[in-house]
C-alpha positions in Angstrom: 112.2 82.7 89.6 113.5 86.3 89.7 116.4 87.1 91.9 118.2 90.4 92.7 121.4 88.8 91.6 120.3 88.8 88.0 121.4 92.1 86.3 118.3 92.2 84.1 116.1 92.0 87.2 118.0 94.8 88.9 117.6 96.9 85.8 113.9 96.2 85.7 113.5 97.2 89.4 115.5 100.4 88.9 113.4 101.3 85.9 110.2 100.8 88.0 111.6 102.9 90.8 112.5 105.7 88.5 109.0 105.7 87.0 107.3 106.2 90.4 105.4 109.4 90.3 105.7 111.7 93.3 101.9 111.9 93.6 101.6 108.1 93.6 99.1 106.7 96.1 99.3 103.4 97.9 96.9 100.7 96.6 97.1 99.1 100.1 98.8 99.6 103.5 99.5 102.7 105.6 102.7 104.2 104.1 102.8 107.1 101.7 105.3 107.1 98.9 108.1 108.7 100.9 107.7 106.3 103.8 107.7 103.3 101.4 110.9 104.5 99.7 112.6 105.2 103.0 111.4 101.8 104.3 112.9 100.1 101.3 116.3 102.0 101.5 116.6 101.2 105.2 115.7 97.5 104.5 118.2 97.3 101.7 121.0 98.7 103.9 120.1 96.2 106.6 120.1 93.3 104.1 123.5 94.3 102.8 125.0 94.9 106.2 125.5 98.7 105.8 125.8 100.7 109.0 126.8 97.8 111.2 123.4 96.4 111.9 122.8 94.0 114.8 121.3 90.7 113.5 119.1 88.7 115.8 116.3 86.3 115.1 113.1 86.8 117.1 111.9 83.9 119.2 108.8 83.4 117.2 110.9 83.3 114.0 113.0 80.5 115.5 109.7 78.5 115.6 108.1 79.6 112.3 110.7 81.4 110.4 112.0 78.7 108.0 108.5 77.6 107.2 107.5 81.2 106.5 110.5 81.8 104.3 110.0 78.7 102.3 106.3 79.6 101.8 107.2 83.1 100.7 109.9 82.2 98.1 108.8 78.8 96.8 107.1 80.3 93.7 106.5 83.4 91.6 103.5 84.5 93.7 103.9 88.0 95.0 104.1 88.7 98.7 100.6 89.0 100.2 99.3 92.5 100.8 98.7 92.0 104.6 102.2 91.0 105.6 103.2 93.1 108.6 106.2 95.4 108.7 108.8 94.8 111.3 108.9 97.6 113.9 112.5 98.5 113.0 111.4 99.4 109.5 108.3 101.5 110.2 109.0 105.0 109.1 107.4 107.7 111.2 108.3 110.8 109.1 105.8 111.5 106.4 107.8 113.9 104.2 111.2 113.9 102.7 113.3 114.2 99.6 111.7 111.7 97.2 114.3 112.2 94.3 117.2 111.7 96.8 115.5 108.5 98.2 115.0 107.2 94.6 118.6 107.7 93.9 119.7 106.0 97.1 117.3 103.1 96.5 118.5 102.5 92.9 122.2 102.6 94.1 121.4 100.0 96.7 119.7 97.8 94.2 122.7 98.0 91.8 125.1 97.2 94.6 123.7 93.7 94.8 126.2 93.0 91.9 128.9 92.8 94.7 126.7 91.4 97.5 128.5 89.8 100.4 127.0 89.6 103.8 127.6 86.2 105.2 126.7 87.2 108.7 123.1 88.2 107.8 120.3 86.9 110.0 116.8 87.9 109.1 114.8 89.0 112.2 112.1 86.5 111.4 113.4 84.0 108.9 116.9 83.6 110.5 120.0 82.6 108.6 119.5 82.6 104.9 121.4 81.3 101.9 122.5 83.7 99.2 119.9 82.2 96.9 117.2 82.8 99.4 118.3 86.4 100.0 118.2 87.0 96.2 114.6 85.7 95.9 113.4 87.6 99.0 115.0 90.9 98.0 113.4 90.8 94.6 110.0 89.9 96.1 110.2 92.6 98.7 111.0 95.3 96.2 108.4 94.0 93.8 105.8 94.1 96.6 106.4 97.7 97.4 106.6 98.8 93.8 103.2 97.1 93.1 101.9 98.8 96.2 102.4 102.1 94.4 101.6 100.9 90.8 105.4 100.8 90.0 
């Protein structure tokens, strides 16, 4: 399975990000291109521990989180289209600097080469192994790139 910790996978994602057209329309969901890109950069920073995030698993995640994570990363199947976005990653602003957001996103993808965030706790899935992080990060990026035909 594809993981963000594989250099070839990072290069593929970066190529897909760079090919996104500024006029791209979502195939599903409520976000426009800028909101999706901002969502992804915010999420990547959170996953990597940038900006001193506070990590806490939601109560519902303590009950269902591990089962949900295992279901999500057990095979090559893409993330379902209807998976809800955590409130902390919903982007309200609808316009922004798309080229700058692309650059930030690709830099964050590349920085997985030196990933180290042992204190990470996903807000739903809870504590995750580095292998689980690698699989989830790839699938999350792939999900949003497919959302915009990337």
